[in-house]
C-alpha positions in Angstrom: 54.2 71.2 79.4 56.2 68.1 80.8 59.7 69.0 82.1 62.4 66.3 82.6 65.7 65.3 81.1 65.4 62.1 79.6 66.3 59.9 76.7 64.2 56.7 76.1 64.7 54.1 73.6 62.0 52.2 71.5 61.4 49.8 68.8 58.9 48.3 67.1 58.1 44.7 67.4 57.3 43.3 64.1 60.1 45.5 62.3 63.5 45.8 62.3 63.0 49.7 63.5 64.5 51.5 66.6 63.8 54.9 67.6 65.0 57.4 70.6 63.3 60.3 72.0 64.7 63.0 74.3 64.1 66.1 75.9 66.4 68.4 77.7 64.4 71.4 79.7 66.8 71.9 82.7 69.9 71.0 80.8 68.9 73.3 78.3 67.9 76.2 80.7 71.0 75.3 82.8 73.6 75.8 78.9 71.3 78.9 78.4 71.9 80.8 81.8 75.8 80.1 81.1 75.7 81.4 77.4 73.0 83.7 76.1 73.6 83.0 72.8 71.6 84.9 70.2 68.4 83.1 69.2 69.4 81.2 66.0 73.0 80.4 67.4 71.1 78.8 70.4 68.5 76.9 68.2 71.5 75.7 66.6 73.3 74.3 69.9 70.2 73.4 70.9 69.2 70.8 67.7 72.8 69.7 68.3 72.4 68.6 71.6 69.0 66.6 71.1 70.8 65.3 68.0 73.7 64.1 69.9 71.5 62.7 72.8 69.3 60.6 70.5 72.5 59.1 68.7 74.3 58.3 71.9 71.3 56.1 72.7 72.0 54.2 69.8 75.4 52.8 70.8 76.1 49.9 72.0 78.9 51.0 74.6 79.1 53.8 77.3 81.8 55.9 75.2 81.8 59.6 73.8 79.8 60.5 71.3 80.9 64.0 69.8 78.8 65.9 67.1 80.6 68.9 65.4 79.4 71.1 62.7 82.3 73.6 61.2 81.9 76.3 58.4 83.1 79.4 57.1 80.2 81.4 57.9 79.4 83.5 61.0 79.1 81.0 63.5 82.5 78.8 62.9 81.6 76.2 65.0 79.1 74.2 67.1 79.8 71.4 69.2 77.7 69.0 71.4 79.0 66.2 73.4 77.3 63.4 75.2 79.2 61.0 77.7 78.3 57.5 78.9 74.9 58.3 77.3 73.8 60.9 79.9 76.3 63.7 80.2 76.1 66.4 78.1 77.8 69.8 77.2 78.1 71.9 74.3 79.5 75.4 72.7 78.9 77.7 69.7 82.0 79.5 68.4 81.3 82.6 66.4 84.2 83.9 63.5 83.5 87.5 65.2 82.4 87.3 68.7 81.3 91.1 68.2 79.7 91.0 65.1 75.9 90.7 64.9 74.5 87.6 63.0 72.7 88.5 59.3 69.5 87.4 59.0 68.7 83.8 57.2 66.2 81.4 56.5 67.7 78.8 58.9 70.2 78.9 61.5 72.2 76.0 59.7 73.0 78.9 57.4 75.3 80.9 59.8 77.8 77.7 59.3 77.8 78.4 55.7 79.9 76.0 53.6 81.3 73.3 56.0 81.8 70.1 57.0 79.4 67.8 59.8 81.9 65.3 62.0 80.7 62.8 64.3 83.1 61.1 66.5 82.5 58.0 68.4 85.2 57.3 71.4 84.8 53.6 72.9 86.1 53.2 76.7 89.0 51.5 75.1 90.7 50.8 71.4 90.5 53.5 68.9 88.1 56.5 68.1 85.8 56.1 65.0 84.8 59.1 62.9 82.8 60.0 60.0 82.6 63.5 58.2 80.2 64.6 55.2 79.7 67.8 53.6 76.8 70.1 55.4 74.1 70.0 53.6 70.3 70.6 53.4 68.1 73.3 55.4 68.2 72.0 58.8 70.8 70.2 61.1 68.6 67.2 60.7 68.8 67.3 57.0 72.6 66.9 57.3 72.8 64.5 59.7 70.3 62.7 57.6 72.6 62.7 54.8 75.4 61.6 57.1 73.8 58.2 57.9 72.8 57.7 54.6 76.5 58.2 53.1 78.7 57.1 56.3 76.6 54.4 57.5 74.0 53.7 54.9 71.0 53.1 57.3 68.2 54.8 56.7 67.6 57.4 59.4 65.3 60.3 60.1 65.5 62.9 62.7 63.0 65.5 64.2 64.1 68.3 66.3 62.4 71.2 68.2 63.5 74.0 70.1 60.3 75.8 70.6 59.6 74.7 74.1 62.9 73.8 75.6 64.8 71.2 73.5 63.1 68.1 72.1 63.6 65.4 69.4 63.0 61.9 67.8 64.9 59.7 65.7 63.8 56.6 63.6 66.7 54.4 62.2 66.3 50.7 60.4 68.4 48.3 62.3 71.1 46.8 60.2 70.1 43.8 58.8 66.5 44.2 59.8 63.3 43.3 57.8 61.2 46.4 57.7 58.4 44.5 56.1 56.6 45.7 53.1 55.8 49.3 53.8 58.5 49.6 56.9 60.5 52.9 57.4 59.1 55.0 54.8 55.4 54.1 56.3 56.5 55.4 59.8 59.0 58.4 58.9 55.5 59.8 56.6 53.5 59.4 60.2 56.1 60.7 62.3 56.2 63.9 59.6 53.1 64.7 60.7 54.6 65.3 64.9 53.9 69.0 66.0 56.8 70.9 67.9 54.0 71.4 70.5 53.5 67.4 70.7 57.3 66.9 71.4 57.4 69.8 73.8 53.8 68.6 75.7 53.9 64.8 75.3 56.1 62.1 77.2 56.9 59.2 74.7 54.4 57.0 76.0 51.6 59.3 75.4 53.2 60.9 71.7 54.3 57.1 70.5 50.5 55.9 70.2 49.5 59.0 69.0 52.2 58.8 66.1 51.9 55.6 65.4 48.4 54.1 66.3 48.6 50.5 64.3 52.2 49.8 65.4 53.4 47.7 68.7 55.9 49.6 70.4 58.0 48.5 73.1 59.3 51.4 74.9 62.4 50.9 77.0 63.0 52.5 80.6 64.4 56.1 80.3 68.0 56.9 80.9 68.5 60.6 82.6 70.1 63.3 80.7 72.1 66.2 82.3 74.5 69.2 81.8 78.1 67.9 83.0 81.4 69.2 82.2 84.3 67.5 82.3 86.9 70.0 83.1 88.5 69.9 87.0 91.7 71.9 88.3 93.7 68.5 87.4 93.0 68.8 83.6 93.7 72.3 84.0 97.0 71.8 85.4 97.7 69.3 82.8 97.1 72.3 80.1 99.4 74.6 81.8 102.1 72.1 81.8 102.0 71.8 78.0 102.2 75.6 78.1 106.1 77.4 77.6 107.1 78.4 80.8 108.0 81.7 79.6 104.6 82.5 78.3 103.5 81.4 82.0 106.0 83.3 84.0 105.3 86.3 82.3 101.4 86.2 83.2 102.2 85.3 87.0 104.6 88.6 87.2 102.1 90.7 85.3 98.8 89.7 87.3 100.2 87.6 90.3 98.0 84.7 89.7 97.1 82.7 86.1 93.1 82.0 85.7 92.1 79.7 83.5 88.1 79.7 82.2 86.4 76.7 81.0 84.9 77.4 77.9 81.7 75.3 78.2 80.7 75.6 81.8 82.7 79.2 82.8 84.5 77.3 85.7 87.8 79.5 86.9 90.5 77.9 88.2 93.3 79.7 89.7 96.8 79.5 90.0 99.3 81.2 92.4 102.8 81.5 92.7 103.2 78.3 94.9 100.7 76.2 92.5 103.6 77.6 89.5 106.1 76.6 91.4 104.3 72.8 92.2 103.8 72.8 88.5 107.3 73.5 87.4 108.8 70.3 89.7 106.0 68.4 88.3 106.4 68.9 84.5 110.4 69.0 84.7 112.0 66.0 83.2 113.1 63.4 85.7 117.1 63.1 85.8 118.0 59.3 84.5 120.6 57.2 85.6 123.7 55.8 83.9 122.5 52.9 81.3 
């Protein structure tokens, strides 16, 4: 099996169609080590991470893309985020942490009735958000519905978590000429891809195998890695927004305040001296006479 963490863009020279291939081996291993989720939940998170990485490769700017699916089922939420087209993190939230997950045909069923939300946050300016109802048997089905309804761009995804995490995306370019056969022909050919092929073959070997009759331009790969945005300063800001009385109660009882990041499990400790400094920085500054 190939071992790498990359996203790689490609496009068909004679068609207005682009694509993206991703694999997340080390990143996925790091996440699984931190969060040993039950297999169906891990599969759902792996597919979400692959999908988010694929979609981030289509962005025109290095912002933040967040993919979130929420529902009324035993899994209440799965979220995957890509920042700057390279840094990934993700998490699964359960309705009851202690209850075993029921047997289902596909992991997406564990979300029940719900919504799929994709949020794009550019480096500057207002975020853009699209929301659709969860539909289909797999997360790829729900995403294809999203693009059909929200973006009106023919889009297909193939996601695999059999050996690591891999994904493949095909998307018609806005206003592009897909030719007489075009998008549907390529989608039919891509439907033949096997999980084993996605895991074992790099894009330069996989794409000619799937599309032997087409001229494909493969762009340089971009590195992908698990990375969290948490920090002591961000945690301090979160504490500053909480009621001082509540924090003081924790401090009196435990002698310190410990905050754990839900994504990477990093722990940040604040002792009485830290708390005193926190009160000073969060206190409103006096204003002079007007």
